[in-house]
C-alpha positions as CSV (number, residue, x, y, z in Angstrom):
1,X,21.3,-20.9,72.8
2,X,20.5,-17.5,74.3
3,X,19.9,-14.7,71.8
4,X,18.1,-12.0,73.9
5,X,17.5,-11.5,77.6
6,X,14.0,-13.0,77.5
7,X,13.5,-16.7,77.3
8,X,10.2,-16.5,75.4
9,X,11.7,-14.1,72.8
10,X,14.5,-16.6,72.3
11,X,11.8,-19.3,72.0
12,X,9.9,-17.3,69.3
13,X,13.1,-16.7,67.3
14,X,14.1,-20.3,67.4
15,X,10.6,-21.6,66.5
16,X,10.3,-19.1,63.6
17,X,13.8,-20.1,62.4
18,X,12.9,-23.8,62.7
19,X,9.7,-23.1,60.7
20,X,11.7,-21.3,58.0
21,X,14.1,-24.3,57.8
22,X,11.0,-26.6,57.3
23,X,9.8,-24.2,54.6
24,X,13.2,-24.5,52.8
25,X,13.4,-28.3,52.9
26,X,9.7,-28.9,52.3
27,X,9.7,-28.4,48.4
28,X,12.5,-30.9,47.8
29,X,10.8,-33.3,50.2
30,X,7.4,-33.2,48.4
31,X,9.2,-34.0,45.2
32,X,10.0,-37.4,46.8
33,X,6.3,-37.9,47.3
34,X,5.7,-37.4,43.6
35,X,4.9,-33.7,43.3
36,X,6.2,-32.5,39.9
37,X,9.4,-30.5,39.9
38,X,7.7,-27.7,37.9
39,X,5.4,-27.1,40.9
40,X,7.6,-27.9,43.9
41,X,10.5,-25.6,42.9
42,X,8.6,-22.6,41.8
43,X,9.2,-19.3,43.7
44,X,5.6,-19.1,44.7
45,X,5.6,-22.6,46.3
46,X,8.9,-21.8,48.0
47,X,7.4,-18.5,49.4
48,X,4.3,-20.3,50.5
49,X,6.3,-22.9,52.4
50,X,8.5,-20.3,54.1
51,X,5.4,-18.3,55.2
52,X,3.7,-21.4,56.4
53,X,6.8,-22.5,58.4
54,X,7.1,-19.0,59.9
55,X,3.4,-19.0,60.8
56,X,3.8,-22.4,62.4
57,X,6.7,-21.2,64.5
58,X,4.7,-18.2,65.7
59,X,1.7,-20.4,66.5
60,X,3.9,-22.8,68.4
61,X,5.4,-19.8,70.3
62,X,1.9,-18.5,71.2
63,X,0.7,-21.8,72.4
64,X,3.9,-22.3,74.4
65,X,3.6,-18.9,75.9
66,X,0.0,-19.4,76.9
67,X,0.6,-22.9,78.4
68,X,4.0,-22.5,79.9
69,X,4.2,-18.8,80.5
70,X,0.9,-18.8,82.4
71,X,2.3,-21.4,84.8
72,X,5.5,-19.5,85.3
73,X,3.6,-16.3,85.8
74,X,1.5,-18.0,88.5
75,X,4.7,-19.4,90.1
76,X,6.3,-15.9,90.1
77,X,3.1,-14.3,91.5
78,X,3.0,-16.8,94.3
79,X,6.7,-16.3,95.0
80,X,6.1,-12.6,95.3
81,X,3.1,-13.2,97.6
82,X,5.2,-15.5,99.8
83,X,8.0,-12.9,100.0
84,X,5.7,-10.1,100.9
85,X,3.8,-12.3,103.4
86,X,7.1,-13.4,105.1
87,X,8.1,-9.8,105.6
88,X,4.7,-8.9,107.0
89,X,4.4,-12.0,109.2
90,X,7.9,-11.3,110.7
91,X,6.6,-7.9,111.9
92,X,3.0,-8.9,112.8
93,X,3.4,-12.5,113.9
94,X,0.2,-13.4,112.1
95,X,0.7,-16.7,110.3
96,X,-2.7,-16.6,108.6
97,X,-1.5,-14.3,105.8
98,X,0.2,-17.1,103.9
99,X,-0.7,-20.6,105.0
100,X,0.4,-23.6,102.9
101,X,-3.2,-24.0,101.8
102,X,-3.3,-20.3,100.6
103,X,0.1,-20.0,99.0
104,X,0.6,-23.4,97.4
105,X,0.2,-24.1,93.7
106,X,-2.0,-26.8,92.3
107,X,0.2,-29.6,90.7
108,X,-1.6,-30.9,87.6
109,X,1.3,-32.0,85.5
110,X,4.0,-34.6,85.6
111,X,6.8,-32.8,83.9
112,X,9.3,-30.1,84.8
113,X,6.6,-27.6,85.4
114,X,4.9,-30.0,87.8
115,X,8.2,-30.7,89.5
116,X,8.8,-27.0,89.9
117,X,5.3,-26.6,91.5
118,X,6.1,-29.5,93.9
119,X,9.4,-27.9,94.8
120,X,7.7,-24.6,95.4
121,X,5.0,-26.2,97.6
122,X,7.7,-27.9,99.7
123,X,9.4,-24.5,100.0
124,X,6.2,-22.9,101.2
125,X,5.7,-25.7,103.8
126,X,9.3,-25.4,105.0
127,X,9.0,-21.6,105.2
128,X,5.7,-21.8,107.1
129,X,7.2,-24.3,109.6
130,X,10.3,-22.1,110.0
131,X,8.2,-19.0,110.5
132,X,6.0,-20.8,113.0
133,X,9.0,-22.0,114.9
134,X,10.6,-18.6,114.8
135,X,7.5,-17.0,116.3
136,X,7.2,-19.7,118.9
137,X,10.8,-19.2,120.0
138,X,10.2,-15.4,120.0
139,X,7.2,-15.9,122.2
140,X,9.0,-18.2,124.5
141,X,12.0,-15.8,124.8
142,X,9.7,-12.9,125.6
143,X,8.0,-15.0,128.2
144,X,11.4,-15.9,129.8
145,X,12.5,-12.3,130.0
146,X,9.3,-11.2,131.7
147,X,9.4,-13.8,134.5
148,X,11.6,-13.8,137.5
149,X,9.6,-15.9,139.9
150,X,10.4,-19.6,139.7
151,X,6.8,-20.7,139.9
152,X,5.3,-18.4,137.3
153,X,8.3,-19.0,135.0
154,X,7.7,-22.8,135.2
155,X,4.0,-22.4,134.6
156,X,4.5,-20.3,131.5
157,X,7.2,-22.6,130.2
158,X,4.8,-25.6,130.5
159,X,2.1,-23.7,128.7
160,X,4.5,-23.0,125.9
161,X,5.6,-26.6,125.8
162,X,2.0,-27.6,125.5
163,X,1.1,-25.0,122.9
164,X,4.1,-25.3,120.6
165,X,5.8,-28.6,121.6
166,X,2.8,-30.9,121.7
167,X,3.1,-31.8,125.4
168,X,-0.2,-32.9,126.8
169,X,1.2,-33.1,130.3
170,X,4.3,-31.9,132.0
171,X,6.3,-31.2,135.1
172,X,9.3,-28.8,135.8
173,X,11.5,-29.5,138.8
174,X,14.3,-27.3,140.1
175,X,17.2,-28.1,142.4
176,X,17.6,-26.3,145.6
177,X,19.6,-27.3,148.7
178,X,20.4,-30.6,147.1
179,X,16.8,-31.6,146.5
180,X,14.5,-31.4,143.5
181,X,11.4,-29.4,144.2
182,X,8.3,-29.1,142.0
183,X,8.2,-25.7,140.3
184,X,5.0,-26.4,138.3
185,X,3.0,-29.3,136.9
186,X,0.4,-29.6,134.2
187,X,-2.0,-32.5,133.8
188,X,-0.2,-34.8,136.3
189,X,-2.1,-36.6,139.1
190,X,0.9,-37.2,141.3
191,X,3.9,-34.9,140.4
192,X,5.9,-35.9,143.4
193,X,6.0,-39.6,142.4
194,X,7.4,-38.5,139.0
195,X,10.0,-36.2,140.7
196,X,11.5,-39.1,142.7
197,X,11.7,-41.5,139.8
198,X,15.0,-43.1,138.7
199,X,14.7,-41.6,135.2
200,X,14.6,-38.1,136.7
201,X,17.6,-38.9,138.9
202,X,19.5,-40.2,135.8
203,X,18.7,-37.1,133.8
204,X,20.1,-34.9,136.6
205,X,23.2,-37.1,137.1
206,X,24.1,-37.6,133.4
207,X,22.7,-34.4,132.0
208,X,21.3,-36.6,129.2
209,X,17.7,-36.8,128.1
210,X,15.7,-39.9,129.1
211,X,12.7,-41.5,127.3
212,X,10.5,-43.6,129.5
213,X,7.4,-45.8,129.2
214,X,4.8,-45.2,131.9
215,X,3.8,-48.4,133.8
216,X,0.3,-49.7,133.7
217,X,-0.6,-48.6,137.2
218,X,0.5,-45.0,136.6
219,X,-1.8,-42.6,134.8
220,X,-1.2,-39.1,133.5
221,X,-4.3,-36.9,133.6
222,X,-5.2,-34.8,130.6
223,X,-7.4,-31.8,130.4
224,X,-10.5,-33.8,129.6
225,X,-9.7,-37.4,130.5
226,X,-6.9,-39.8,131.5
227,X,-4.7,-41.0,128.6
228,X,-1.9,-43.4,128.1
229,X,1.2,-41.5,126.9
230,X,2.9,-42.7,123.8
231,X,6.1,-41.0,124.7
232,X,7.6,-39.3,127.7
233,X,10.7,-37.1,127.6
234,X,12.8,-36.4,130.7
235,X,15.0,-33.5,129.8
236,X,17.7,-32.0,132.0
237,X,17.6,-28.2,132.3
238,X,21.3,-27.2,132.1
239,X,23.1,-23.8,132.3
240,X,26.9,-23.7,131.8
241,X,27.2,-27.5,132.3
242,X,25.4,-27.3,135.6
243,X,22.1,-29.1,136.1
244,X,19.5,-26.8,137.4
245,X,16.4,-29.0,137.1
246,X,14.4,-31.3,134.9
247,X,11.5,-31.0,132.5
248,X,9.2,-34.0,132.1
249,X,7.0,-33.8,129.0
250,X,4.4,-36.4,127.9
251,X,2.3,-36.7,124.7
252,X,-0.4,-39.2,123.7
253,X,1.3,-40.1,120.5
254,X,4.9,-39.3,119.7
255,X,6.8,-36.0,119.5
256,X,7.4,-35.0,115.9
257,X,10.8,-33.9,114.6
258,X,9.7,-30.3,114.5
259,X,8.3,-30.5,118.1
260,X,11.6,-32.0,119.3
261,X,13.5,-29.3,117.6
262,X,11.4,-26.6,119.3
263,X,11.6,-28.3,122.7
264,X,15.4,-28.3,122.4
265,X,15.4,-24.6,121.5
266,X,13.1,-23.8,124.4
267,X,15.3,-25.7,126.8
268,X,18.4,-23.6,125.9
269,X,16.6,-20.4,126.9
270,X,14.9,-22.1,129.9
271,X,18.3,-22.9,131.4
272,X,19.3,-19.3,131.4
273,X,16.0,-18.1,132.6
274,X,15.8,-20.7,135.4
275,X,19.3,-19.8,136.5
276,X,18.2,-16.1,136.7
277,X,15.0,-17.0,138.6
278,X,16.9,-19.1,141.1
279,X,19.4,-16.3,141.7
280,X,16.6,-13.8,142.1
281,X,14.9,-16.1,144.6
282,X,18.1,-16.4,146.6
283,X,18.5,-12.6,146.6
284,X,15.0,-12.2,147.8
285,X,15.6,-14.7,150.5
286,X,18.8,-13.0,151.6
287,X,16.9,-9.6,151.6
288,X,14.0,-11.0,153.6
289,X,15.8,-13.3,156.1
290,X,17.9,-12.5,159.2
291,X,21.2,-14.2,158.5
292,X,21.7,-15.4,162.1
293,X,18.3,-16.8,163.0
294,X,16.9,-17.7,159.6
295,X,13.6,-16.0,160.3
296,X,12.3,-12.8,158.6
297,X,14.2,-9.6,159.3
298,X,12.6,-6.5,160.6
299,X,12.2,-4.6,157.3
300,X,10.5,-7.5,155.5
301,X,8.5,-8.7,158.5
302,X,7.0,-5.3,159.1
303,X,6.1,-5.1,155.4
304,X,4.2,-8.3,155.9
305,X,2.5,-6.9,159.0
306,X,1.4,-3.9,156.9
307,X,-0.1,-6.2,154.3
308,X,-1.9,-8.3,156.9
309,X,-3.2,-5.2,158.8
310,X,-4.6,-3.8,155.6
311,X,-6.2,-7.1,154.7
312,X,-7.7,-7.3,158.2
313,X,-9.2,-3.8,158.0
314,X,-10.7,-4.5,154.6
315,X,-12.2,-7.8,155.6
316,X,-13.1,-6.8,159.1
317,X,-11.1,-9.9,160.3
318,X,-9.1,-10.3,163.5
319,X,-5.3,-10.0,163.5
320,X,-2.9,-10.5,166.4
321,X,0.7,-9.9,167.2
322,X,3.0,-11.3,169.9
323,X,6.1,-9.5,171.1
324,X,8.6,-12.0,172.5
325,X,11.7,-11.2,174.5
326,X,14.2,-13.7,176.0
327,X,14.6,-13.1,179.8
328,X,18.0,-12.2,181.1
329,X,19.6,-12.7,177.7
330,X,22.4,-10.2,178.5
331,X,23.4,-12.5,181.4
332,X,23.6,-15.4,179.0
333,X,26.0,-13.5,176.8
334,X,28.1,-12.3,179.8
335,X,28.3,-15.8,181.3
336,X,28.7,-18.0,178.3
337,X,29.9,-15.7,175.6
338,X,28.3,-14.3,172.5
339,X,28.7,-17.5,170.5
340,X,26.6,-19.5,173.0
341,X,24.2,-16.5,173.1
342,X,23.8,-16.8,169.3
343,X,23.1,-20.5,169.6
344,X,20.5,-19.8,172.2
345,X,18.8,-17.2,170.1
346,X,18.8,-19.5,167.0
347,X,17.3,-22.3,169.1
348,X,14.6,-20.0,170.5
349,X,13.7,-18.9,167.0
350,X,13.4,-22.5,165.7
351,X,11.3,-23.5,168.7
352,X,9.0,-20.5,168.4
353,X,8.5,-21.0,164.7
354,X,7.6,-24.7,165.2
355,X,5.1,-23.7,168.0
356,X,3.3,-21.1,165.8
357,X,0.4,-22.0,163.6
358,X,0.7,-22.5,159.9
359,X,0.5,-19.2,158.2
360,X,1.9,-17.2,161.1
361,X,4.9,-15.0,160.5
362,X,7.9,-14.7,162.8
363,X,10.5,-11.9,162.5
364,X,13.5,-10.7,164.4
365,X,12.3,-7.3,165.7
366,X,15.7,-6.4,167.3
367,X,18.4,-7.9,169.4
368,X,16.7,-10.8,171.3
369,X,13.2,-9.5,170.6
370,X,10.9,-11.4,168.3
371,X,7.6,-10.4,166.8
372,X,5.0,-13.0,165.7
373,X,2.2,-12.0,163.3
374,X,-0.9,-14.2,163.7
375,X,-3.6,-13.6,161.0
376,X,-7.2,-14.2,162.1
377,X,-6.1,-14.5,165.7
378,X,-8.3,-13.2,168.5
379,X,-7.1,-12.3,172.0
380,X,-7.8,-15.9,173.2
381,X,-5.9,-17.3,170.3
382,X,-3.0,-15.1,171.1
383,X,-2.9,-16.3,174.7
384,X,-3.0,-20.0,173.7
385,X,-0.3,-19.6,171.1
386,X,1.8,-17.4,173.5
387,X,1.5,-20.0,176.2
388,X,2.5,-22.8,173.8
389,X,5.6,-20.9,172.8
390,X,6.5,-20.0,176.4
391,X,6.2,-23.6,177.6
392,X,8.2,-25.0,174.6
393,X,11.0,-22.5,175.3
394,X,11.0,-23.2,179.1
395,X,11.3,-27.0,178.4
396,X,14.3,-26.5,176.0
397,X,18.0,-26.3,176.6
398,X,21.2,-25.6,174.8
399,X,24.3,-27.5,175.6
400,X,27.7,-25.9,176.0
401,X,30.2,-28.6,176.7
402,X,29.3,-30.1,180.1
403,X,27.0,-27.1,180.8
404,X,23.3,-26.7,180.0
405,X,21.9,-23.3,179.2
406,X,18.2,-22.8,179.9
407,X,16.2,-19.6,179.3
408,X,12.7,-18.4,179.4
409,X,10.8,-15.7,177.6
410,X,8.2,-13.1,178.3
411,X,5.4,-12.4,175.8
412,X,3.0,-9.6,175.2
413,X,0.1,-9.7,172.7
414,X,-2.4,-7.3,171.2
415,X,-5.2,-8.0,168.8
416,X,-7.2,-6.1,166.2
417,X,-10.0,-5.0,166.1
418,X,-9.3,-2.7,169.1
419,X,-10.8,0.7,169.7
420,X,-7.3,2.1,170.3
421,X,-5.8,0.7,167.1
422,X,-6.0,2.4,163.8
423,X,-2.5,1.5,162.5
424,X,-0.2,-1.5,162.8
425,X,2.3,0.6,164.8
426,X,-0.3,1.0,167.5
427,X,-0.8,-2.7,167.5
428,X,3.0,-3.2,168.1
429,X,3.0,-0.6,170.8
430,X,0.2,-2.3,172.7
431,X,2.0,-5.7,172.4
432,X,5.3,-4.2,173.5
433,X,3.6,-2.6,176.6
434,X,2.0,-6.0,177.4
435,X,5.3,-7.7,177.1
436,X,6.9,-5.3,179.6
437,X,4.1,-5.9,182.0
438,X,4.9,-9.6,181.7
439,X,8.5,-8.8,182.6
440,X,7.5,-6.6,185.5
441,X,5.2,-9.3,186.8
442,X,8.1,-11.8,187.2
443,X,9.0,-12.8,183.6
444,X,8.3,-16.1,181.9
445,X,4.7,-14.9,181.5
446,X,2.2,-14.0,178.7
447,X,0.2,-10.8,178.9
448,X,-2.5,-9.8,176.4
449,X,-3.5,-6.1,176.0
450,X,-7.2,-5.4,176.5
């Protein structure tokens, strides 16, 4: 049926041809209606019928072109608009350039043209959803690559789950040392109670998602008010078939198919990112902690002292340090061996750490010397804490078979502000001098620099 490369040109040719055919058969036809032969079969009448048929074909073509062509032109224009907008939105990330409301076509017919318009509108909706999901995944991926701290990674992940996944509340747990710890929570009154639920344990054990119903006596707190969740997802965070943690997401209604799809995509990237964050955390821990005693090493600890000293200077707040040294530690090594000496040192570090205040920092300064950093501690605070540590060590013992090893320690403290202290090194020097005075005075004592 195609004659030219343009559909409407073909339509015009066929309609004119059909009009001419009508013009040919019209004279014999009117004879059946009683028109005399002398009139119906004259050349003039034949010519008039052919011209009328051709004109009718042209008129039909014009009407068709105006009615159908205008709709097709609109469809083509919108397709071009959508194509240009998709290219622009991919670069800019601005979805407002072609929303379904802006780019859709009004459907005002129930024929093939109307069906084409409906199909086009469905395509626009699908493309808009796909583009929105693509940008959401891109945003989530960019967030994952910029976060190496477990806490900040989890906080940002929950924000993205809320913004793109429809989660009104959520919780992210990660596994460390055989336990699940809360990395971040959003909108939950009691995250710890959720962390120990059997559904979370099942998700970790089976690496399969769980969907739960919240009991009547448990509430999830939203941004403005408490709400009853319509659906809660417990999703294992897996990397290379290893469970790293769990994400718990709740919504007031139900998660849509698109939201579930996005959540699944997010989880794939979150598994890799959480694995990297856990590895980073372990490396930081190894870099900061003395491998024998489990307390901070000298490099990291002195960095903390520098920070605390700068903070004390800016805020005109007190700061204290305690230098601690185990008395006659060489004799312990010579008598019982270095393995027992290591056990004694580890025990002293654990006792000292438990005797310090919350927020105090303990580091291994060197050998059997320890340094405790006490923010906001005056000279009197230093003496009290030093005495508490000294007594705790004096009362402790380490067993070696049928033998019991007991040690004591000497401590020296120095506090800031102090007229002779303008740098943290001077604070350490004063504490070290006070500690040696304690040793010279008989050991098992606490001396505070004045």
